[in-house]
C-alpha positions in Angstrom: 125.1 120.8 66.1 121.3 121.5 66.2 119.8 124.9 65.9 116.2 125.3 67.0 114.7 128.5 65.6 112.2 130.5 67.6 109.5 129.7 65.1 110.1 126.0 65.7 109.8 126.1 69.5 106.9 123.9 70.7 104.3 125.7 72.8 102.0 123.8 75.3 99.2 125.5 77.2 97.7 124.5 80.5 95.2 126.3 82.7 98.2 127.6 84.8 100.5 128.8 82.0 102.2 128.5 78.6 105.3 126.3 78.3 107.6 127.0 75.4 110.1 124.1 74.8 113.5 125.3 73.7 115.2 121.9 73.7 114.2 118.3 74.5 114.6 114.8 73.1 112.0 115.5 70.5 112.9 119.1 70.0 116.5 118.9 68.8 117.5 115.6 70.3 118.8 117.1 73.6 119.5 114.9 76.7 118.0 117.6 78.9 114.8 119.6 78.5 114.8 123.4 78.7 111.6 125.4 78.6 110.1 128.7 79.4 107.0 129.1 81.6 104.8 132.2 81.2 102.1 132.4 83.9 99.4 135.1 84.1 99.0 137.1 87.3 97.5 135.0 90.1 97.7 131.7 88.1 98.5 128.6 90.3 100.0 125.4 89.0 98.8 122.1 90.4 100.1 120.5 93.6 102.4 117.9 92.0 105.8 116.2 92.0 108.5 115.0 89.6 110.8 112.0 89.6 113.9 114.2 88.8 115.4 117.5 89.9 114.2 120.6 88.2 116.0 124.0 88.2 113.8 127.1 87.8 115.1 130.7 87.2 112.7 133.6 87.3 113.3 136.1 84.5 110.3 138.5 85.0 107.8 138.9 87.8 107.6 136.6 90.8 105.9 133.7 92.4 105.3 131.8 95.6 106.9 128.4 95.6 105.5 125.8 98.0 108.2 123.1 98.1 108.4 120.2 100.5 106.2 121.9 103.1 108.1 125.2 102.9 107.1 128.4 101.2 109.4 130.8 99.3 108.7 134.1 97.6 110.8 134.5 94.5 111.4 137.3 92.0 113.3 138.0 88.8 116.8 136.8 89.1 116.1 134.1 91.8 116.7 130.4 91.2 115.1 127.5 92.9 116.4 124.0 92.8 113.5 121.6 93.2 114.6 118.2 94.3 113.1 115.0 92.9 110.2 113.5 94.8 109.4 116.8 96.6 105.8 117.9 96.4 105.6 121.4 94.9 103.2 124.1 93.7 104.1 127.4 92.0 101.7 130.3 92.2 102.3 133.5 90.1 102.5 136.9 91.6 99.0 138.4 91.8 99.9 141.5 89.9 102.9 140.7 87.7 102.6 136.9 86.9 106.0 135.5 85.9 108.3 134.2 83.2 110.8 131.5 84.3 113.2 129.3 82.4 113.3 125.6 83.6 115.5 122.6 83.0 115.2 119.0 83.9 116.5 115.6 82.7 114.8 114.4 79.5 111.9 112.0 80.2 111.1 113.6 83.6 107.8 112.2 84.8 105.2 114.2 86.6 103.2 112.7 89.5 100.3 113.7 91.7 101.1 114.6 95.3 100.2 111.0 96.3 102.4 109.5 93.6 100.0 108.7 90.8 102.0 108.8 87.5 100.9 111.6 85.1 103.6 110.7 82.6 106.0 112.9 80.7 104.6 116.4 80.1 104.6 117.6 76.4 107.1 120.4 77.1 109.7 117.9 78.5 109.2 115.1 75.8 
């Protein structure tokens, strides 16, 4: 059994949010990655894709999720299953921002909308 203490959680910051890794192959040896995303009001993540499914659950606030050409408004308590190889963008609520917990297979690779490989993000590694 591995216990990862809060003080040991890895934090990665991007222009669109702060990702806190709870478990990953390099954070406790997990076969799945689990992380929290904290996005400030109005922040928008990049238009991108992943090679694996991701599951997002919003804990606080809300967002607009553009996924595969569709748009969804989500709030605390909502979950979105984002299929692999489906272009997406997550934009935080303009007033509340959001906090979400996300999971994906270890080693998930990010890609641009046109398929250019960005590699494995730090919060998934």
